[in-house]
N, C-alpha and C positions, 0 to 999 in steps of 0.2 A: 213807855211806849207800847200800847197796843201793837200784840201778831200777829192779827187776822185782819179781815178787812174790816165785819161785820162788828170789831170789838171795835172801832171809830166810835168817837163823839158825832162826824157826821154821816154815819152807817145809815142807808146809803146813796148817800148824795155823788154820784160817780162824777168824775172830772177826767172829760175828756176835753181836749184844743181843740176850738174854734179852729173850720176848717182843714183839718186834718187831714180828711178822709172825702175831698172836695172830688179830689181827681178819681179815686177809690170808685165814690157812690156814684158817676157819671159813666166810665167805663162801665158798672154793672146794669146803669138802668140800659145803658145801649145796648149789652149782650143779651139780655132778658125779652127786650123787640126782636131780637134775630133767632132767638130760639124759641120764642112763644111763634113767630113766622115759622119756619120751621118745621117744628108741631104742626101745626096748622095743614101746612100743604103737605105732608105726611100721608092724608089719607084718614078715611075712613078703621079701615084695618089697622094698618102701621101705628095709626095711633096709639090704639089698644097694646100692641106689642108694645109701643114703648114704656105706656105709663108703667105695664110692667116689669118692661128689663131696668128699669130708671129706680124702683119701690126694692127689687129683689137687689140690686146693687146693693142699696141703701141698708136692706136688712143685712146683707149676708155681713160689710163691714162696721157697722155698727154694733153687731154683736161682736166680730173677730174681734175688733177694738180692747171688748170685755173679755178675752179669753173665751169666749164660747164659740165654738167648732158644729155649723150647722150642714147640712146636704142641701145644695143647695138645687137639686132637683127637686124636691121637699116644700122650698119654701115660694117657686117660683110654680109649686101644682097649688100650694097656701093659697100665693096671691091670685093669682085667676078666682079660685075660689071664693075669698071674700071678696074680690070687684064683684064677682055675679051671683051675691051675695046666696051661694051655692051650701052645699049640705061642708060644712069640716072635710077634710083631706083625714080620714083615721092612719092614715098612713104617714103621715109626718108626726115630729115629735114634739109633745105640748111647747115648748119652746118656739120651735120654729113656727108651727100654728098661730102663737100668740105676740109673736115680734111683727108675724105678716100682717096680722086683724090691726096691731096698733097704727102703721105705717099706711094703711087702706080707709083709719078712720080719720089718721092725717092729713092724707089728700080728701075725706068727702066735709071733714068738719073745718078745712080751713079758716071759711067767715067768719063764721062762729066767735063766741066772747073766748075768753077761755074759763076757765070757770073749775072748783074745785073737785065736783063730781067727772070732768073731765082725764081732769090729772088722776083719779085714783082708776078711776076704766083704762084708763094709761098702766099703769104700777100694774094692776092685774093681769091683762095681757101679759105685761113682758116677763111678769113673775109666775106665770102659767107654770102648772106640776110643780114650782114649788116647797117643799112641806116645811123646809130648816127652815120659815121667816113668822113672825106670829103676825109683823105687821106686812100682809097684804094687801094692798088695796086703800091705804089707809096715811096716814103721814108717821112716821115712826116715832115708838114712845119710849122702849129703854133707856136708863139713867145715866149707864156710862155714857165718856167722849163720840163722837161719830166723827171717825181719824179717818185719811185714806194714810195710808203708809206701803211703808218696802222696805224686802231687808231680814236683816235673822230675827228670828222670833222672839228670843233675852234682848235683842238689842237694834229695835227696829229702829226706819226713819222716819218723823210723820211730817206727809208732807202740807198736810193740810186738815186742820181739825174744825167743825160744822160746830152752828149753834146748838146747844142744850135745846133738847127735844120741845121741850114743855115751851119756848120761845118760838117752834117752829109754826104751830097756827097762825100767828101775828105776823111772824114774818112773811107768811105765803100771800094772805090777804094783803099785806103791801104790795107784793111781788107784782100779782095779778091784776090789783088795781091799775097799773103801772101800767101793764100790759094791755089793757081792751084799752085804756086811754090813750098812748099814744099811737099807738090804730088807727086810733077816728080821727076823720076829717077835720083839722083848728082844735085838736085835743092838745090837753099845757105841757104835754113833751114828745111832742113831731119829731124825730127824726126819722135820718136818710136809711134807707132799706140797711141796709150794710151793719150803721153804725146801733139800728135796733135790736136788728137780731142776736150780733154780736156782745151788746150789755145783756141779754134777757138770755142767754145761755151761762155767761158770769153768774148772771146774781141767781137765777136759779141753782148753778153748780156752789155756788159759797154757801147760802143756805140746805141743801144736801135734803133734803125731806124724807128723804125713801129709806129705808133699812137696808136696796140694793135697790141696781138699778138706775138711779140717777144720770149718768150719765149717755144710757139710751134714751130718756124723755127728755133731757136738755137741748140732746140733737134736734128730736123734733120736735120742741118748742121752737129753732133756732130754726128748722125747716116751712113750724107755720108761720115765725109770724115775715121770711121770707117768701111763704105764698101769698099773704093776704099785701105784700105793697106791688105785687106782679096782680096778683087779684084772678090768680091762676092755682089750683093744686103745683107744688113745689118743684121742677124735673132737673133739679139742682141735681140732687146729690152731695149731701157735706159731708158722708163718713167715708165714700173710700179716698178723697183725699186727706181727711184725717188721720183714716189707717197707714195710708205712705206716710205721712210727718207725724208719727205718733209721737217721739218722742221730743219736737216740739211744742208738740200740741201741752203735753201732759209740761212742758219746761212756764210755756207762754202761761198757762191756768195756774199755777204756782204762783207763779211769781206775782199775778196779778190777784192773787189771793191774799194781800199780806197789804195790799196797798190801797186806794178811792183813785188812786191816778193811773186809769187803762188804756193812754192812750197805745201803748207797749202796745197790751193785748189785743185792743181793738187795730189796733193796724196788721198781724198778725190774721187775726179774727179776717178781717176784709182780704189778704195776700189768700190765703186760704178757699174763701169761698168766689176770689174771681176765677181761679184755677179751676176749682167744680164746675162754675158755669162752662168753661173750656171745653170739660173734660163733656159735662153734658152735650152741647154742642153736637162736636164732633163722633160723641154716641149716640148720636140722633138722626145725624146724617148719615152713618153709619148703619143704624136698624135698618131707615127707610132703603138705603140701595141693596141694603143683604135681603131684604122682603121681594124685590123687584129684580136682581137676579135668581132667588129661588122660583121664583112664579116661571123664567123664562128657557131655565131647565131644567126645574125640577122632573118633566117626565123622559126625559133624555137618563136618569142616572138608577144606577142601580144602587143597591144595599148599603156594600159597600162604600162608593163612591159620595152615596150622601152624609155617611156615618162620617167620613173623614170632611166631606165640608162642611158639616157643622162643625166637628171639633176646630178648624181653623176657626169658624167663625164668632166660636165661642170665648175667643181675648180678645174682642171689641175691636176695638176702632186704630188698636195699635199697635193690628194687624201677627200673626202668629208668628212667633219669633224663632228667625234664621230659617223659614219658609217649609214647605213641604218636599220631603225628600219623597226617594224608595223606600228606603230602611223605616224610614218613619212613619209613611202608609204603612207597610205591612205591620210594624205595633202595634197599629190600630185596627186594625180592617182584620188583622189574620190571614192578608192573603203571600199569593208566592211568588218570587221577585217574577217571572215572568207577568204573572197577575195585575200587579203593584205597576210595573211599569206599561202595562197596555190600560190602567183602569186610568195612572191619571195623565197619558196624551189621550184618552177620550176629555176629559174633564175640561182641556184645554184645547179641545178643537170645539168643546158645550161652548167655548169663553169664558170660564167659570175661573180660570186660573190659567198662569202668567209663566213661561217656562222663561228661565235664564240660565246663564250654563252648557254645556256639553255631557252626557255621558254621564261616568258616572257621577263627575260636581255639580248634575242637573238639580235644579233647586222650584220649587214653586210657589205662587205668589199671588192671594187672592183678583181676582178682579174688581175687587171695590177702595173707593178712596181710604186711606189712611194719613191721619194725625198724629203727631206729635205737641201733646198737650204742654204748654208751657207751665213753670211754678211762676209765680208773681210776689212780690215785695213789695211792702208799701212805706214807704222810708220816711223818716225823723222829717222831714219836709213837706211830704206828701205826695213826692211822685211817685208814679208806680213802675216798675220795671218788671219786665218779665228773663227769665232765663228756661231754655227750651229743654227739657228732660231725656232720655237717651230713648228710656223703656217707661209705660207706665201698665198694669194690666190690675182686675181687677180677682183679688182670690178665687178659688175656687172651693178652699178649705180656710178654715177658721188656724190664725195660728194662736199662742200665749200672749196673752196679754194682760194687766193690771185691773184689776174686777173692781166694778164703781160700786 
């Protein structure tokens, strides 16, 4: 009996129960309409800020999933320069510039067919600065098995083994042909956006065509698939949700790597995509409102107030946890107790903050809309259920993960 999906005689004939994603696909299509309308109404200036923030969010988290810690400010600078075709930020690391360039290229080239040259270009970007890999910007060539493992070096747990390197060129030709034909109207494998993006990500990860970087490129391919369905650069940013549900993500991939029956994987992926879409809508509304607030109070703020306000805003639509207090303000700005109290009162008077409580229990919240993003679950009968989360945030720094 085959151990891995690619060893099955019917590979790569994926089996997905008909109608299992009908409700999820409908909800995603409705969400796309709301997302694009909200983005278009944000105005030209806010539209660029939204694109920068969405790309930075994706860049930070897709790297964190693989255990790579990047500096957010450097990534943001690299994204802005890449968007404007500016000179690369020399203060940023090669990894920070590389992931920024990859995701901007995904945004710009989303309508174009997927090509071998495109994937190799993306790989070279992701692996920028790596001197330990022989195969950069090309398929893997080593004869040793390509395995995803964890645990002790002398007793590793093999989560997945990819096809031998000699099979990769042919496997990728077949994958790329499917990806491009399934995107065209009337294509022989016409699928809903969630089904197509989920299959694309799983199929690419099952081949694992590169010596490293497969996870980041695989998620970029999923974003490209969603963007093609929206006919707009993807604003969804899947990676923040995948990072928050990383253990479930790896379990779902591992289970799908042993079978061609992909109902469970597709349901998991669809739920994650719906959550990412809801999160994106909340973030876009927050970014738009943030720009308006800063424009209205900007001239009234001193340097300390601006620093504290921007720090609170950096937490996004979920809000600054616990609100701003005098002690937090002092830690952020190095202000004295009297100055902190006066500055916070001034921010409240300007309409930037809303006070709660009294005296030493006083705390301040941003006068901006906040939203709790739910998790989504697609059940076996195809019904979609959502559960509120207590809090979600984008990481400012990476945490250790499993290398792809």
